[in-house]
mmCIF file of the N, C-alpha and C atoms, coordinates in Angstrom:
data_MODEL
# 
_entry.id   MODEL 
# 
loop_
_atom_site.group_PDB 
_atom_site.id 
_atom_site.type_symbol 
_atom_site.label_atom_id 
_atom_site.label_alt_id 
_atom_site.label_comp_id 
_atom_site.label_asym_id 
_atom_site.label_entity_id 
_atom_site.label_seq_id 
_atom_site.pdbx_PDB_ins_code 
_atom_site.Cartn_x 
_atom_site.Cartn_y 
_atom_site.Cartn_z 
_atom_site.occupancy 
_atom_site.B_iso_or_equiv 
_atom_site.pdbx_formal_charge 
_atom_site.auth_seq_id 
_atom_site.auth_comp_id 
_atom_site.auth_asym_id 
_atom_site.auth_atom_id 
_atom_site.pdbx_PDB_model_num 
ATOM 1   N N  . MET A 1 1  ? -0.720  14.126  6.252  1.00 0.00 ? 1  MET A N  1 
ATOM 2   C CA . MET A 1 1  ? 0.729   14.434  7.918  1.00 0.00 ? 1  MET A CA 1 
ATOM 3   C C  . MET A 1 1  ? 1.551   13.683  7.446  1.00 0.00 ? 1  MET A C  1 
ATOM 4   N N  . ARG A 1 2  ? 1.988   12.597  7.262  1.00 0.00 ? 2  ARG A N  1 
ATOM 5   C CA . ARG A 1 2  ? 2.209   11.379  7.456  1.00 0.00 ? 2  ARG A CA 1 
ATOM 6   C C  . ARG A 1 2  ? 3.296   11.798  6.133  1.00 0.00 ? 2  ARG A C  1 
ATOM 7   N N  . THR A 1 3  ? 3.421   12.873  5.536  1.00 0.00 ? 3  THR A N  1 
ATOM 8   C CA . THR A 1 3  ? 4.580   12.621  4.424  1.00 0.00 ? 3  THR A CA 1 
ATOM 9   C C  . THR A 1 3  ? 5.243   13.804  5.335  1.00 0.00 ? 3  THR A C  1 
ATOM 10  N N  . LEU A 1 4  ? 4.637   14.760  6.328  1.00 0.00 ? 4  LEU A N  1 
ATOM 11  C CA . LEU A 1 4  ? 4.930   16.115  6.868  1.00 0.00 ? 4  LEU A CA 1 
ATOM 12  C C  . LEU A 1 4  ? 5.566   14.926  8.122  1.00 0.00 ? 4  LEU A C  1 
ATOM 13  N N  . ILE A 1 5  ? 5.455   14.539  8.648  1.00 0.00 ? 5  ILE A N  1 
ATOM 14  C CA . ILE A 1 5  ? 6.409   13.631  9.519  1.00 0.00 ? 5  ILE A CA 1 
ATOM 15  C C  . ILE A 1 5  ? 7.547   12.356  8.817  1.00 0.00 ? 5  ILE A C  1 
ATOM 16  N N  . ALA A 1 6  ? 7.315   12.194  7.864  1.00 0.00 ? 6  ALA A N  1 
ATOM 17  C CA . ALA A 1 6  ? 9.038   11.448  7.421  1.00 0.00 ? 6  ALA A CA 1 
ATOM 18  C C  . ALA A 1 6  ? 9.454   12.978  6.496  1.00 0.00 ? 6  ALA A C  1 
ATOM 19  N N  . LEU A 1 7  ? 8.833   13.938  6.708  1.00 0.00 ? 7  LEU A N  1 
ATOM 20  C CA . LEU A 1 7  ? 10.225  15.175  6.427  1.00 0.00 ? 7  LEU A CA 1 
ATOM 21  C C  . LEU A 1 7  ? 10.932  14.754  6.850  1.00 0.00 ? 7  LEU A C  1 
ATOM 22  N N  . ILE A 1 8  ? 10.110  15.416  8.434  1.00 0.00 ? 8  ILE A N  1 
ATOM 23  C CA . ILE A 1 8  ? 11.216  16.241  9.810  1.00 0.00 ? 8  ILE A CA 1 
ATOM 24  C C  . ILE A 1 8  ? 11.552  14.993  10.097 1.00 0.00 ? 8  ILE A C  1 
ATOM 25  N N  . LEU A 1 9  ? 11.481  13.935  9.390  1.00 0.00 ? 9  LEU A N  1 
ATOM 26  C CA . LEU A 1 9  ? 12.572  12.733  10.071 1.00 0.00 ? 9  LEU A CA 1 
ATOM 27  C C  . LEU A 1 9  ? 13.632  12.469  9.687  1.00 0.00 ? 9  LEU A C  1 
ATOM 28  N N  . TRP A 1 10 ? 13.409  12.916  8.121  1.00 0.00 ? 10 TRP A N  1 
ATOM 29  C CA . TRP A 1 10 ? 14.069  12.208  7.152  1.00 0.00 ? 10 TRP A CA 1 
ATOM 30  C C  . TRP A 1 10 ? 15.205  13.655  7.686  1.00 0.00 ? 10 TRP A C  1 
ATOM 31  N N  . PHE A 1 11 ? 14.628  14.561  7.830  1.00 0.00 ? 11 PHE A N  1 
ATOM 32  C CA . PHE A 1 11 ? 15.788  15.854  8.391  1.00 0.00 ? 11 PHE A CA 1 
ATOM 33  C C  . PHE A 1 11 ? 16.568  15.800  9.763  1.00 0.00 ? 11 PHE A C  1 
ATOM 34  N N  . LEU A 1 12 ? 16.087  15.169  10.273 1.00 0.00 ? 12 LEU A N  1 
ATOM 35  C CA . LEU A 1 12 ? 16.140  14.740  11.970 1.00 0.00 ? 12 LEU A CA 1 
ATOM 36  C C  . LEU A 1 12 ? 17.793  13.646  11.569 1.00 0.00 ? 12 LEU A C  1 
ATOM 37  N N  . LEU A 1 13 ? 17.044  12.668  10.559 1.00 0.00 ? 13 LEU A N  1 
ATOM 38  C CA . LEU A 1 13 ? 18.431  12.048  9.735  1.00 0.00 ? 13 LEU A CA 1 
ATOM 39  C C  . LEU A 1 13 ? 19.173  12.747  9.097  1.00 0.00 ? 13 LEU A C  1 
ATOM 40  N N  . LEU A 1 14 ? 19.225  13.313  9.005  1.00 0.00 ? 14 LEU A N  1 
ATOM 41  C CA . LEU A 1 14 ? 20.060  14.426  7.997  1.00 0.00 ? 14 LEU A CA 1 
ATOM 42  C C  . LEU A 1 14 ? 21.550  14.985  8.585  1.00 0.00 ? 14 LEU A C  1 
ATOM 43  N N  . ALA A 1 15 ? 21.052  15.656  10.054 1.00 0.00 ? 15 ALA A N  1 
ATOM 44  C CA . ALA A 1 15 ? 21.795  16.436  10.876 1.00 0.00 ? 15 ALA A CA 1 
ATOM 45  C C  . ALA A 1 15 ? 22.058  15.130  11.719 1.00 0.00 ? 15 ALA A C  1 
ATOM 46  N N  . VAL A 1 16 ? 21.730  14.166  11.706 1.00 0.00 ? 16 VAL A N  1 
ATOM 47  C CA . VAL A 1 16 ? 22.525  13.366  12.515 1.00 0.00 ? 16 VAL A CA 1 
ATOM 48  C C  . VAL A 1 16 ? 24.176  12.166  11.580 1.00 0.00 ? 16 VAL A C  1 
ATOM 49  N N  . SER A 1 17 ? 23.194  11.578  10.687 1.00 0.00 ? 17 SER A N  1 
ATOM 50  C CA . SER A 1 17 ? 24.099  11.234  9.574  1.00 0.00 ? 17 SER A CA 1 
ATOM 51  C C  . SER A 1 17 ? 24.296  11.288  8.258  1.00 0.00 ? 17 SER A C  1 
ATOM 52  N N  . TRP A 1 18 ? 24.360  12.262  7.728  1.00 0.00 ? 18 TRP A N  1 
ATOM 53  C CA . TRP A 1 18 ? 23.930  12.684  5.989  1.00 0.00 ? 18 TRP A CA 1 
ATOM 54  C C  . TRP A 1 18 ? 24.438  11.560  5.627  1.00 0.00 ? 18 TRP A C  1 
ATOM 55  N N  . PRO A 1 19 ? 25.111  11.137  5.804  1.00 0.00 ? 19 PRO A N  1 
ATOM 56  C CA . PRO A 1 19 ? 25.230  9.763   4.601  1.00 0.00 ? 19 PRO A CA 1 
ATOM 57  C C  . PRO A 1 19 ? 24.177  8.731   4.532  1.00 0.00 ? 19 PRO A C  1 
ATOM 58  N N  . LEU A 1 20 ? 23.919  8.500   5.622  1.00 0.00 ? 20 LEU A N  1 
ATOM 59  C CA . LEU A 1 20 ? 22.619  7.537   5.299  1.00 0.00 ? 20 LEU A CA 1 
ATOM 60  C C  . LEU A 1 20 ? 22.013  8.124   5.253  1.00 0.00 ? 20 LEU A C  1 
ATOM 61  N N  . ALA A 1 21 ? 21.068  9.579   5.509  1.00 0.00 ? 21 ALA A N  1 
ATOM 62  C CA . ALA A 1 21 ? 19.636  9.700   4.920  1.00 0.00 ? 21 ALA A CA 1 
ATOM 63  C C  . ALA A 1 21 ? 19.945  10.025  3.521  1.00 0.00 ? 21 ALA A C  1 
ATOM 64  N N  . LEU A 1 22 ? 21.687  9.784   3.194  1.00 0.00 ? 22 LEU A N  1 
ATOM 65  C CA . LEU A 1 22 ? 21.217  10.028  1.212  1.00 0.00 ? 22 LEU A CA 1 
ATOM 66  C C  . LEU A 1 22 ? 21.115  8.990   1.247  1.00 0.00 ? 22 LEU A C  1 
ATOM 67  N N  . LEU A 1 23 ? 21.331  7.935   2.094  1.00 0.00 ? 23 LEU A N  1 
ATOM 68  C CA . LEU A 1 23 ? 21.556  6.860   0.955  1.00 0.00 ? 23 LEU A CA 1 
ATOM 69  C C  . LEU A 1 23 ? 19.458  5.948   1.170  1.00 0.00 ? 23 LEU A C  1 
ATOM 70  N N  . ALA A 1 24 ? 19.429  6.797   2.091  1.00 0.00 ? 24 ALA A N  1 
ATOM 71  C CA . ALA A 1 24 ? 17.969  6.380   2.225  1.00 0.00 ? 24 ALA A CA 1 
ATOM 72  C C  . ALA A 1 24 ? 16.726  6.876   1.403  1.00 0.00 ? 24 ALA A C  1 
ATOM 73  N N  . ILE A 1 25 ? 17.293  8.375   0.453  1.00 0.00 ? 25 ILE A N  1 
ATOM 74  C CA . ILE A 1 25 ? 16.811  8.731   -0.361 1.00 0.00 ? 25 ILE A CA 1 
ATOM 75  C C  . ILE A 1 25 ? 17.042  7.789   -1.860 1.00 0.00 ? 25 ILE A C  1 
ATOM 76  N N  . PHE A 1 26 ? 18.258  7.230   -1.480 1.00 0.00 ? 26 PHE A N  1 
ATOM 77  C CA . PHE A 1 26 ? 18.055  6.580   -3.044 1.00 0.00 ? 26 PHE A CA 1 
ATOM 78  C C  . PHE A 1 26 ? 17.650  4.999   -3.204 1.00 0.00 ? 26 PHE A C  1 
ATOM 79  N N  . VAL A 1 27 ? 18.082  4.278   -1.310 1.00 0.00 ? 27 VAL A N  1 
ATOM 80  C CA . VAL A 1 27 ? 17.061  3.482   -1.728 1.00 0.00 ? 27 VAL A CA 1 
ATOM 81  C C  . VAL A 1 27 ? 15.367  2.668   -1.357 1.00 0.00 ? 27 VAL A C  1 
ATOM 82  N N  . PHE A 1 28 ? 14.759  3.945   -1.317 1.00 0.00 ? 28 PHE A N  1 
ATOM 83  C CA . PHE A 1 28 ? 13.075  4.159   -0.428 1.00 0.00 ? 28 PHE A CA 1 
ATOM 84  C C  . PHE A 1 28 ? 12.479  4.189   -2.192 1.00 0.00 ? 28 PHE A C  1 
ATOM 85  N N  . PRO A 1 29 ? 12.969  4.353   -3.163 1.00 0.00 ? 29 PRO A N  1 
ATOM 86  C CA . PRO A 1 29 ? 12.766  4.813   -4.508 1.00 0.00 ? 29 PRO A CA 1 
ATOM 87  C C  . PRO A 1 29 ? 12.331  2.813   -4.508 1.00 0.00 ? 29 PRO A C  1 
ATOM 88  N N  . LEU A 1 30 ? 13.433  2.594   -4.986 1.00 0.00 ? 30 LEU A N  1 
ATOM 89  C CA . LEU A 1 30 ? 13.851  0.763   -5.377 1.00 0.00 ? 30 LEU A CA 1 
ATOM 90  C C  . LEU A 1 30 ? 13.576  -0.059  -4.448 1.00 0.00 ? 30 LEU A C  1 
ATOM 91  N N  . PHE A 1 31 ? 13.763  0.541   -3.180 1.00 0.00 ? 31 PHE A N  1 
ATOM 92  C CA . PHE A 1 31 ? 12.272  -1.128  -2.468 1.00 0.00 ? 31 PHE A CA 1 
ATOM 93  C C  . PHE A 1 31 ? 10.551  -0.298  -2.528 1.00 0.00 ? 31 PHE A C  1 
ATOM 94  N N  . TRP A 1 32 ? 10.225  0.631   -3.144 1.00 0.00 ? 32 TRP A N  1 
ATOM 95  C CA . TRP A 1 32 ? 8.970   0.934   -3.214 1.00 0.00 ? 32 TRP A CA 1 
ATOM 96  C C  . TRP A 1 32 ? 8.510   0.095   -5.203 1.00 0.00 ? 32 TRP A C  1 
ATOM 97  N N  . LEU A 1 33 ? 10.047  0.163   -5.315 1.00 0.00 ? 33 LEU A N  1 
ATOM 98  C CA . LEU A 1 33 ? 9.525   -0.634  -6.832 1.00 0.00 ? 33 LEU A CA 1 
ATOM 99  C C  . LEU A 1 33 ? 9.696   -1.888  -7.485 1.00 0.00 ? 33 LEU A C  1 
ATOM 100 N N  . LEU A 1 34 ? 10.219  -2.375  -5.567 1.00 0.00 ? 34 LEU A N  1 
ATOM 101 C CA . LEU A 1 34 ? 10.632  -3.638  -5.539 1.00 0.00 ? 34 LEU A CA 1 
ATOM 102 C C  . LEU A 1 34 ? 8.753   -4.228  -5.113 1.00 0.00 ? 34 LEU A C  1 
ATOM 103 N N  . LEU A 1 35 ? 8.708   -3.372  -4.261 1.00 0.00 ? 35 LEU A N  1 
ATOM 104 C CA . LEU A 1 35 ? 7.145   -4.145  -3.436 1.00 0.00 ? 35 LEU A CA 1 
ATOM 105 C C  . LEU A 1 35 ? 6.020   -3.765  -3.796 1.00 0.00 ? 35 LEU A C  1 
ATOM 106 N N  . LEU A 1 36 ? 6.082   -2.816  -5.320 1.00 0.00 ? 36 LEU A N  1 
ATOM 107 C CA . LEU A 1 36 ? 4.820   -2.653  -6.017 1.00 0.00 ? 36 LEU A CA 1 
ATOM 108 C C  . LEU A 1 36 ? 4.304   -3.352  -6.684 1.00 0.00 ? 36 LEU A C  1 
ATOM 109 N N  . PRO A 1 37 ? 4.600   -4.541  -7.641 1.00 0.00 ? 37 PRO A N  1 
ATOM 110 C CA . PRO A 1 37 ? 3.861   -5.616  -7.352 1.00 0.00 ? 37 PRO A CA 1 
ATOM 111 C C  . PRO A 1 37 ? 3.238   -6.745  -6.343 1.00 0.00 ? 37 PRO A C  1 
ATOM 112 N N  . PHE A 1 38 ? 4.135   -6.368  -6.029 1.00 0.00 ? 38 PHE A N  1 
ATOM 113 C CA . PHE A 1 38 ? 3.478   -7.267  -4.443 1.00 0.00 ? 38 PHE A CA 1 
ATOM 114 C C  . PHE A 1 38 ? 1.398   -6.507  -3.607 1.00 0.00 ? 38 PHE A C  1 
ATOM 115 N N  . ARG A 1 39 ? 1.750   -4.561  -4.139 1.00 0.00 ? 39 ARG A N  1 
ATOM 116 C CA . ARG A 1 39 ? 0.339   -4.250  -3.205 1.00 0.00 ? 39 ARG A CA 1 
ATOM 117 C C  . ARG A 1 39 ? -0.376  -4.336  -4.628 1.00 0.00 ? 39 ARG A C  1 
ATOM 118 N N  . ILE A 1 40 ? 0.001   -4.747  -6.041 1.00 0.00 ? 40 ILE A N  1 
ATOM 119 C CA . ILE A 1 40 ? -0.548  -4.913  -7.291 1.00 0.00 ? 40 ILE A CA 1 
ATOM 120 C C  . ILE A 1 40 ? -1.585  -5.586  -6.481 1.00 0.00 ? 40 ILE A C  1 
ATOM 121 N N  . LEU A 1 41 ? -0.570  -6.794  -6.394 1.00 0.00 ? 41 LEU A N  1 
ATOM 122 C CA . LEU A 1 41 ? -1.687  -8.252  -6.382 1.00 0.00 ? 41 LEU A CA 1 
ATOM 123 C C  . LEU A 1 41 ? -2.889  -8.966  -5.474 1.00 0.00 ? 41 LEU A C  1 
ATOM 124 N N  . GLY A 1 42 ? -2.298  -7.530  -4.319 1.00 0.00 ? 42 GLY A N  1 
ATOM 125 C CA . GLY A 1 42 ? -3.286  -7.776  -3.386 1.00 0.00 ? 42 GLY A CA 1 
ATOM 126 C C  . GLY A 1 42 ? -4.339  -7.130  -2.994 1.00 0.00 ? 42 GLY A C  1 
ATOM 127 N N  . PHE A 1 43 ? -4.025  -5.747  -3.909 1.00 0.00 ? 43 PHE A N  1 
ATOM 128 C CA . PHE A 1 43 ? -4.992  -5.521  -4.641 1.00 0.00 ? 43 PHE A CA 1 
ATOM 129 C C  . PHE A 1 43 ? -6.303  -5.890  -5.541 1.00 0.00 ? 43 PHE A C  1 
ATOM 130 N N  . THR A 1 44 ? -5.238  -6.467  -6.429 1.00 0.00 ? 44 THR A N  1 
ATOM 131 C CA . THR A 1 44 ? -6.651  -7.306  -7.195 1.00 0.00 ? 44 THR A CA 1 
ATOM 132 C C  . THR A 1 44 ? -6.898  -8.724  -6.250 1.00 0.00 ? 44 THR A C  1 
ATOM 133 N N  . LEU A 1 45 ? -6.485  -9.363  -5.688 1.00 0.00 ? 45 LEU A N  1 
ATOM 134 C CA . LEU A 1 45 ? -6.927  -10.447 -5.375 1.00 0.00 ? 45 LEU A CA 1 
ATOM 135 C C  . LEU A 1 45 ? -8.083  -9.789  -3.730 1.00 0.00 ? 45 LEU A C  1 
ATOM 136 N N  . SER A 1 46 ? -7.612  -8.726  -3.664 1.00 0.00 ? 46 SER A N  1 
ATOM 137 C CA . SER A 1 46 ? -9.180  -8.189  -2.234 1.00 0.00 ? 46 SER A CA 1 
ATOM 138 C C  . SER A 1 46 ? -10.392 -7.945  -3.969 1.00 0.00 ? 46 SER A C  1 
ATOM 139 N N  . ALA A 1 47 ? -9.994  -7.435  -5.084 1.00 0.00 ? 47 ALA A N  1 
ATOM 140 C CA . ALA A 1 47 ? -11.396 -7.659  -6.069 1.00 0.00 ? 47 ALA A CA 1 
ATOM 141 C C  . ALA A 1 47 ? -11.788 -8.259  -6.130 1.00 0.00 ? 47 ALA A C  1 
ATOM 142 N N  . VAL A 1 48 ? -10.822 -9.688  -6.671 1.00 0.00 ? 48 VAL A N  1 
ATOM 143 C CA . VAL A 1 48 ? -11.299 -10.860 -7.119 1.00 0.00 ? 48 VAL A CA 1 
ATOM 144 C C  . VAL A 1 48 ? -12.413 -11.466 -5.840 1.00 0.00 ? 48 VAL A C  1 
ATOM 145 N N  . PHE A 1 49 ? -11.801 -11.656 -4.709 1.00 0.00 ? 49 PHE A N  1 
ATOM 146 C CA . PHE A 1 49 ? -12.822 -11.947 -3.712 1.00 0.00 ? 49 PHE A CA 1 
ATOM 147 C C  . PHE A 1 49 ? -13.950 -11.290 -3.591 1.00 0.00 ? 49 PHE A C  1 
ATOM 148 N N  . GLU A 1 50 ? -13.681 -10.217 -3.210 1.00 0.00 ? 50 GLU A N  1 
ATOM 149 C CA . GLU A 1 50 ? -14.734 -9.281  -3.109 1.00 0.00 ? 50 GLU A CA 1 
ATOM 150 C C  . GLU A 1 50 ? -16.111 -9.319  -4.351 1.00 0.00 ? 50 GLU A C  1 
ATOM 151 N N  . ALA A 1 51 ? -15.435 -10.182 -5.503 1.00 0.00 ? 51 ALA A N  1 
ATOM 152 C CA . ALA A 1 51 ? -16.317 -10.325 -6.710 1.00 0.00 ? 51 ALA A CA 1 
ATOM 153 C C  . ALA A 1 51 ? -16.868 -11.587 -6.637 1.00 0.00 ? 51 ALA A C  1 
ATOM 154 N N  . ILE A 1 52 ? -16.908 -12.639 -6.170 1.00 0.00 ? 52 ILE A N  1 
ATOM 155 C CA . ILE A 1 52 ? -16.667 -13.934 -5.865 1.00 0.00 ? 52 ILE A CA 1 
ATOM 156 C C  . ILE A 1 52 ? -17.981 -14.119 -4.921 1.00 0.00 ? 52 ILE A C  1 
ATOM 157 N N  . GLY A 1 53 ? -18.196 -13.088 -3.641 1.00 0.00 ? 53 GLY A N  1 
ATOM 158 C CA . GLY A 1 53 ? -18.370 -12.917 -2.496 1.00 0.00 ? 53 GLY A CA 1 
ATOM 159 C C  . GLY A 1 53 ? -19.927 -12.087 -3.230 1.00 0.00 ? 53 GLY A C  1 
ATOM 160 N N  . ALA A 1 54 ? -19.662 -11.018 -3.533 1.00 0.00 ? 54 ALA A N  1 
ATOM 161 C CA . ALA A 1 54 ? -21.333 -10.716 -4.810 1.00 0.00 ? 54 ALA A CA 1 
ATOM 162 C C  . ALA A 1 54 ? -21.957 -11.868 -4.989 1.00 0.00 ? 54 ALA A C  1 
ATOM 163 N N  . ILE A 1 55 ? -20.727 -12.544 -5.790 1.00 0.00 ? 55 ILE A N  1 
ATOM 164 C CA . ILE A 1 55 ? -22.044 -13.575 -7.240 1.00 0.00 ? 55 ILE A CA 1 
ATOM 165 C C  . ILE A 1 55 ? -22.836 -14.565 -6.259 1.00 0.00 ? 55 ILE A C  1 
ATOM 166 N N  . ILE A 1 56 ? -21.596 -14.574 -5.096 1.00 0.00 ? 56 ILE A N  1 
ATOM 167 C CA . ILE A 1 56 ? -22.364 -15.871 -4.030 1.00 0.00 ? 56 ILE A CA 1 
ATOM 168 C C  . ILE A 1 56 ? -23.500 -15.208 -3.268 1.00 0.00 ? 56 ILE A C  1 
ATOM 169 N N  . MET A 1 57 ? -23.438 -14.606 -3.253 1.00 0.00 ? 57 MET A N  1 
ATOM 170 C CA . MET A 1 57 ? -24.627 -13.758 -2.229 1.00 0.00 ? 57 MET A CA 1 
ATOM 171 C C  . MET A 1 57 ? -25.839 -13.483 -3.142 1.00 0.00 ? 57 MET A C  1 
ATOM 172 N N  . PHE A 1 58 ? -25.588 -13.108 -4.308 1.00 0.00 ? 58 PHE A N  1 
ATOM 173 C CA . PHE A 1 58 ? -26.118 -12.319 -5.476 1.00 0.00 ? 58 PHE A CA 1 
ATOM 174 C C  . PHE A 1 58 ? -27.887 -12.720 -5.125 1.00 0.00 ? 58 PHE A C  1 
ATOM 175 N N  . PRO A 1 59 ? -27.737 -14.631 -5.305 1.00 0.00 ? 59 PRO A N  1 
ATOM 176 C CA . PRO A 1 59 ? -29.065 -15.097 -5.500 1.00 0.00 ? 59 PRO A CA 1 
ATOM 177 C C  . PRO A 1 59 ? -29.651 -15.045 -3.944 1.00 0.00 ? 59 PRO A C  1 
ATOM 178 N N  . PHE A 1 60 ? -28.725 -15.128 -2.937 1.00 0.00 ? 60 PHE A N  1 
ATOM 179 C CA . PHE A 1 60 ? -30.636 -15.303 -1.597 1.00 0.00 ? 60 PHE A CA 1 
ATOM 180 C C  . PHE A 1 60 ? -30.345 -13.507 -1.398 1.00 0.00 ? 60 PHE A C  1 
ATOM 181 N N  . ARG A 1 61 ? -29.756 -12.491 -1.574 1.00 0.00 ? 61 ARG A N  1 
ATOM 182 C CA . ARG A 1 61 ? -30.463 -10.942 -1.826 1.00 0.00 ? 61 ARG A CA 1 
ATOM 183 C C  . ARG A 1 61 ? -32.056 -11.285 -2.793 1.00 0.00 ? 61 ARG A C  1 
ATOM 184 N N  . VAL A 1 62 ? -31.832 -11.758 -4.252 1.00 0.00 ? 62 VAL A N  1 
ATOM 185 C CA . VAL A 1 62 ? -32.741 -12.155 -5.141 1.00 0.00 ? 62 VAL A CA 1 
ATOM 186 C C  . VAL A 1 62 ? -34.240 -12.698 -4.231 1.00 0.00 ? 62 VAL A C  1 
ATOM 187 N N  . LEU A 1 63 ? -34.073 -13.078 -3.722 1.00 0.00 ? 63 LEU A N  1 
ATOM 188 C CA . LEU A 1 63 ? -34.794 -14.229 -2.332 1.00 0.00 ? 63 LEU A CA 1 
ATOM 189 C C  . LEU A 1 63 ? -35.412 -13.245 -1.598 1.00 0.00 ? 63 LEU A C  1 
ATOM 190 N N  . LYS A 1 64 ? -34.538 -12.337 -1.017 1.00 0.00 ? 64 LYS A N  1 
ATOM 191 C CA . LYS A 1 64 ? -34.582 -12.514 0.663  1.00 0.00 ? 64 LYS A CA 1 
ATOM 192 C C  . LYS A 1 64 ? -35.824 -10.621 -0.208 1.00 0.00 ? 64 LYS A C  1 
ATOM 193 N N  . ARG A 1 65 ? -36.219 -9.940  -1.134 1.00 0.00 ? 65 ARG A N  1 
ATOM 194 C CA . ARG A 1 65 ? -36.581 -9.692  -1.300 1.00 0.00 ? 65 ARG A CA 1 
ATOM 195 C C  . ARG A 1 65 ? -37.831 -9.946  -2.154 1.00 0.00 ? 65 ARG A C  1 
ATOM 196 N N  . ILE A 1 66 ? -37.829 -11.078 -2.508 1.00 0.00 ? 66 ILE A N  1 
ATOM 197 C CA . ILE A 1 66 ? -39.408 -11.676 -2.968 1.00 0.00 ? 66 ILE A CA 1 
ATOM 198 C C  . ILE A 1 66 ? -40.331 -11.385 -1.169 1.00 0.00 ? 66 ILE A C  1 
# 
C-alpha cells in the first residue's frame, strides 16, 4: 500500500513538474544508498543490545525456574 501511495504521488509530481519528478527518480536511490550504512548500524546495535540484555537476564531466568 505504501508503494502504491508513493507511485501515485510521483505521478502527481510528474504531472505538475516533470523535471522535479525526474530529479526525484535519480536522487532517491542515491539518498537511499547514503542512508543504508546507518540502517545497518542501527540493526546491528539493536541486535547487540538485545543479546547483552538476554545474557544479563539469563541467570535470573534460571533461578526463577528453580
